[in-house]
SEDOFI-570731 format. One record per residue: x, y, z of N, C-alpha, C, O in turn; residue in one letter. Coordinates in pm, whole numbers. Layout:
BEGIN
ATOM  n_east  n_north    n_up  ca_east  ca_north   ca_up  c_east  c_north    c_up  o_east  o_north    o_up  aa
ATOM       X        Y       Z        X         Y       Z       X        Y       Z       X        Y       Z   A
...
//
This chain:
BEGIN
ATOM  n_east  n_north    n_up  ca_east  ca_north   ca_up  c_east  c_north    c_up  o_east  o_north    o_up  aa
ATOM   10306    18578   11964    10385     18517   11874   10366    18587   11722   10267    18645   11676   M
ATOM   10472    18565   11671    10505     18610   11527   10606    18525   11446   10703    18469   11496   T
ATOM   10577    18523   11324    10698     18448   11247   10774    18540   11183   10741    18649   11135   Y
ATOM   10899    18474   11189    11039     18571   11140   11102    18523   11066   11125    18403   11086   L
ATOM   11151    18579   10966    11237     18555   10854   11391    18550   10903   11447    18647   10955   V
ATOM   11442    18444   10884    11602     18401   10929   11676    18406   10829   11615    18413   10722   T
ATOM   11832    18406   10823    11923     18407   10730   11883    18268   10616   11918    18264   10498   E
ATOM   11827    18195   10665    11802     18083   10548   11752    18159   10398   11773    18104   10290   A
ATOM   11674    18305   10413    11666     18367   10303   11725    18448   10193   11697    18471   10076   C
ATOM   11841    18493   10297    11952     18586   10241   12052    18498   10123   12134    18409   10151   I
ATOM   12022    18546   10001    12052     18519    9887   11953    18435    9826   11992    18391    9718   R
ATOM   11826    18395    9864    11772     18315    9821   11652    18376    9745   11640    18382    9622   C
ATOM   11559    18424    9846    11453     18545    9853   11353    18476    9748   11319    18543    9650   K
ATOM   11315    18370    9760    11204     18313    9661   11089    18361    9682   11019    18340    9583   F
ATOM   11017    18432    9789    10890     18499    9768   10753    18430    9787   10649    18488    9821   Q
ATOM   10767    18293    9759    10639     18202    9774   10541    18274    9882   10422    18298    9863   D
ATOM   10611    18300    9991    10556     18340   10104   10473    18467   10136   10392    18491   10225   C
ATOM   10531    18556   10011    10438     18690    9966   10322    18663    9954   10236    18710   10029   V
ATOM   10286    18552    9823    10179     18542    9788   10063    18521    9879    9961    18589    9865   E
ATOM   10073    18431    9969    10004     18402   10056    9942    18458   10233    9875    18409   10324   V
ATOM   10013    18586   10206    10004     18641   10326    9882    18750   10334    9881    18867   10296   C
ATOM    9787    18676   10392     9655     18804   10418    9656    18943   10459    9563    19023   10448   P
ATOM    9780    18966   10513     9790     19078   10574    9914    19179   10509    9920    19298   10538   V
ATOM   10004    19116   10425    10081     19205   10349   10192    19251   10448   10224    19369   10458   D
ATOM   10249    19151   10520    10348     19197   10597   10482    19177   10608   10560    19181   10703   C
ATOM   10497    19150   10455    10623     19114   10437   10718    19262   10379   10652    19351   10324   F
ATOM   10850    19280   10392    10915     19376   10343   11058    19349   10257   11131    19258   10298   Y
ATOM   11094    19416   10153    11182     19388   10106   11317    19426   10097   11330    19545   10067   E
ATOM   11422    19363   10113    11556     19443   10140   11612    19356   10010   11538    19270    9961   G
ATOM   11758    19384    9948    11813     19369    9874   11861    19265    9814   11901    19247    9699   D
ATOM   11850    19168    9951    11886     19017    9943   11763    18919   10014   11755    18801    9982   N
ATOM   11698    18962   10082    11624     18900   10184   11497    18981   10210   11484    19103   10194   M
ATOM   11397    18885   10259    11272     18962   10297   11279    18946   10472   11353    18872   10538   L
ATOM   11172    19045   10518    11155     19040   10653   11009    19047   10667   10932    19103   10589   V
ATOM   10972    18967   10806    10799     19021   10841   10777    19132   10967   10820    19113   11081   I
ATOM   10717    19223   10935    10685     19322   11055   10641    19264   11165   10521    19238   11159   H
ATOM   10707    19226   11286    10608     19194   11397   10482    19239   11450   10393    19163   11488   P
ATOM   10480    19312   11451    10364     19398   11465   10213    19419   11356   10100    19463   11381   D
ATOM   10259    19378   11262    10182     19347   11128   10116    19183   11130    9997    19168   11104   E
ATOM   10205    19064   11163    10172     18995   11131   10107    18910   11251   10146    18912   11368   C
ATOM    9993    18830   11195     9857     18791   11250    9871    18652   11289    9772    18584   11316   I
ATOM   10007    18600   11292    10044     18463   11359    9978    18348   11304    9961    18236   11353   D
ATOM    9936    18405   11175     9852     18246   11089    9931    18121   11032    9883    18012   10998   C
ATOM   10048    18158   11030    10116     18086   10971   10162    18009   10864   10248    17923   10848   G
ATOM   10043    18091   10765    10060     18048   10607   10170    18049   10550   10179    17971   10455   V
ATOM   10286    18131   10580    10390     18154   10487   10502    18043   10528   10580    17995   10446   C
ATOM   10502    18020   10621    10573     17910   10689   10592    17807   10604   10709    17796   10568   E
ATOM   10483    17690   10542    10528     17597   10454   10587    17640   10320   10686    17585   10272   P
ATOM   10521    17744   10261    10525     17821   10155   10703    17837   10097   10731    17820    9978   E
ATOM   10816    17874   10209    10904     17848   10197   11024    17735   10171   11057    17645   10249   C
ATOM   11077    17763   10048    11113     17636   10024   11270    17618   10100   11334    17514   10094   P
ATOM   11300    17699   10145    11422     17712   10227   11426    17724   10372   11530    17731   10437   V
ATOM   11321    17726   10413    11264     17702   10528   11358    17820   10612   11445    17821   10700   E
ATOM   11304    17889   10551    11388     18028   10638   11246    18099   10765   11289    18171   10855   A
ATOM   11103    18076   10761    11033     18116   10835   11030    18077   10932   11055    17965   10889   I
ATOM   11021    18058   11055    11012     18013   11178   10910    18093   11276   10895    18215   11273   V
ATOM   10866    18035   11333    10773     18123   11488   10893    18134   11567   10987    18055   11565   P
ATOM   10880    18265   11653    10967     18305   11745   10946    18269   11846   10934    18348   11940   D
ATOM   10931    18109   11862    10925     18015   11978   11041    17900   12012   11036    17802   12086   T
ATOM   11177    17967   11902    11296     17916   11898   11366    17960   12034   11320    17995   12143   G
ATOM   11494    17943   11986    11580     17928   12132   11562    18130   12176   11534    18223   12101   S
ATOM   11581    18130   12265    11540     18280   12344   11629    18390   12244   11586    18484   12178   E
ATOM   11745    18351   12257    11840     18440   12190   11827    18432   12049   11827    18531   11976   D
ATOM   11816    18329   12014    11834     18330   11827   11683    18390   11826   11681    18503   11777   E
ATOM   11567    18345   11865    11442     18416   11854   11478    18582   11841   11447    18651   11744   S
ATOM   11541    18620   11945    11538     18787   11981   11612    18833   11886   11582    18934   11823   L
ATOM   11713    18767   11866    11801     18816   11731   11703    18859   11579   11705    18953   11500   K
ATOM   11641    18763   11589    11552     18751   11439   11478    18845   11460   11467    18937   11379   W
ATOM   11406    18843   11581    11267     18940   11620   11323    19094   11582   11265    19166   11500   L
ATOM   11437    19128   11650    11523     19274   11623   11531    19267   11482   11432    19323   11434   E
ATOM   11598    19227   11407    11624     19210   11257   11512    19261   11162   11519    19345   11072   I
ATOM   11408    19189   11206    11292     19190   11068   11226    19281   11147   11128    19323   11085   N
ATOM   11238    19338   11273    11129     19471   11332   11207    19623   11258   11145    19721   11217   R
ATOM   11361    19603   11257    11446     19689   11220   11435    19725   11090   11423    19843   11059   K
ATOM   11440    19587   10966    11450     19650   10848   11269    19653   10800   11241    19701   10690   Y
ATOM   11179    19609   10874    11060     19630   10835   11022    19791   10861   10930    19850   10806   A
ATOM   11097    19836   10941    11049     19986   10929   11127    20045   10841   11100    20165   10839   E
ATOM   11224    20015   10756    11281     20094   10656   11285    20026   10511   11314    20092   10412   S
ATOM   11262    19927   10506    11244     19825   10349   11131    19875   10343   11064    19919   10436   W
ATOM   11093    19868   10174    10968     19883   10130   10870    19709   10155   10908    19595   10180   P
ATOM   10753    19764   10134    10661     19675   10150   10645    19589   10051   10653    19634    9936   N
ATOM   10621    19450   10071    10613     19369    9899   10462    19317    9926   10432    19295   10043   I
ATOM   10362    19296    9820    10281     19232    9814   10253    19134    9719   10152    19064    9719   T
ATOM   10337    19129    9643    10317     19002    9515   10468    18970    9497   10558    19053    9515   R
ATOM   10489    18829    9454    10589     18751    9428   10676    18831    9317   10627    18848    9205   K
ATOM   10782    18870    9341    10910     18943    9236   10965    18847    9215   10933    18733    9248   G
ATOM   11084    18894    9135    11133     18762    9081   11262    18723    9144   11351    18803    9174   D
ATOM   11265    18589    9161    11378     18501    9249   11478    18526    9184   11472    18509    9063   V
ATOM   11626    18585    9257    11788     18581    9193   11820    18430    9112   11799    18313    9145   P
ATOM   11873    18486    9002    11893     18401    8917   12001    18290    8993   11994    18177    8945   E
ATOM   12099    18305    9105    12151     18221    9161   12118    18196    9273   12211    18184    9352   D
ATOM   11983    18177    9325    11916     18150    9469   11972    17995    9497   12029    17957    9600   A
ATOM   11941    17913    9376    11967     17769    9406   12121    17750    9460   12150    17652    9527   D
ATOM   12188    17821    9436    12325     17822    9470   12351    17833    9636   12425    17768    9709   D
ATOM   12274    17922    9658    12278     17967    9813   12212    17874    9897   12252    17882   10014   F
ATOM   12109    17773    9873    12042     17697    9958   12118    17660   10089   12090    17691   10205   R
ATOM   12240    17569   10031    12253     17516   10185   12411    17580   10235   12492    17515   10300   D
ATOM   12432    17720   10188    12527     17823   10257   12508    17823   10379   12397    17864   10412   E
ATOM   12596    17782   10485    12624     17874   10623   12621    17980   10644   12649    18055   10550   S
ATOM   12586    18040   10778    12652     18196   10820   12620    18263   10699   12717    18326   10655   D
ATOM   12514    18271   10629    12488     18389   10538   12453    18537   10606   12470    18646   10551   K
ATOM   12404    18517   10725    12406     18646   10782   12547    18690   10768   12550    18779   10683   F
ATOM   12653    18669   10812    12789     18745   10844   12829    18757   10715   12874    18870   10694   E
ATOM   12831    18645   10561    12876     18654   10467   12799    18777   10380   12850    18881   10338   K
ATOM   12690    18739   10369    12612     18811   10249   12500    18935   10313   12477    19030   10238   F
ATOM   12451    18932   10411    12371     18982   10438   12388    19133   10386   12504    19172   10374   F
ATOM   12298    19210   10358    12260     19376   10286   12170    19433   10342   12058    19385   10327   S
ATOM   12188    19572   10438    12092     19665   10471   12003    19735   10369   11904    19802   10395   E
ATOM   12074    19698   10206    12007     19794   10130   11830    19729   10135   11788    19619   10173   E
ATOM   11753    19853   10079    11636     19825   10057   11637    19747    9921   11722    19772    9836   P
ATOM   11549    19660    9906    11489     19579    9798   11416    19700    9663   11410    19822    9676   G
ATOM   11376    19629    9559    11364     19738    9473   11212    19720    9448   11187    19762    9335   E
ATOM   11114    19680    9502    10937     19688    9521   10917    19805    9451   10803    19850    9438   S
//
C-alpha cells in the first residue's frame, strides 16, 4: 500500500504534509503535489495533515486508486522533490470545495522547488 495525492490538492497545495514526511517522497507540480509510490513507506503521517483531505491510502475503489496511482507515479518521476513547506497559493481557499478539479485545472508543469 501507498498513500496518494488526489485532485483535492489541485489549486490548494497547502503542503503541511511535506513537513511531516519522514522519507521526503513528495514532488511538486505547478498546482499540486504527488507522492512517489515507490518511496512512500506507508506510515500515514501525511494523511491527517492535509486540510482538504487530498491524501488517501490506495485502498479506495480500484479504478479511482489506479488512476491516482498512475498520476502520482508519472509526475513524481518528472517533478522536483519537495522537502520543506513552501508558499501556499493566495487563492487556495477559493478552490477547497471546487469539483472536477483535474479536468478543469490540472497542470503538467513542474513546481518551482
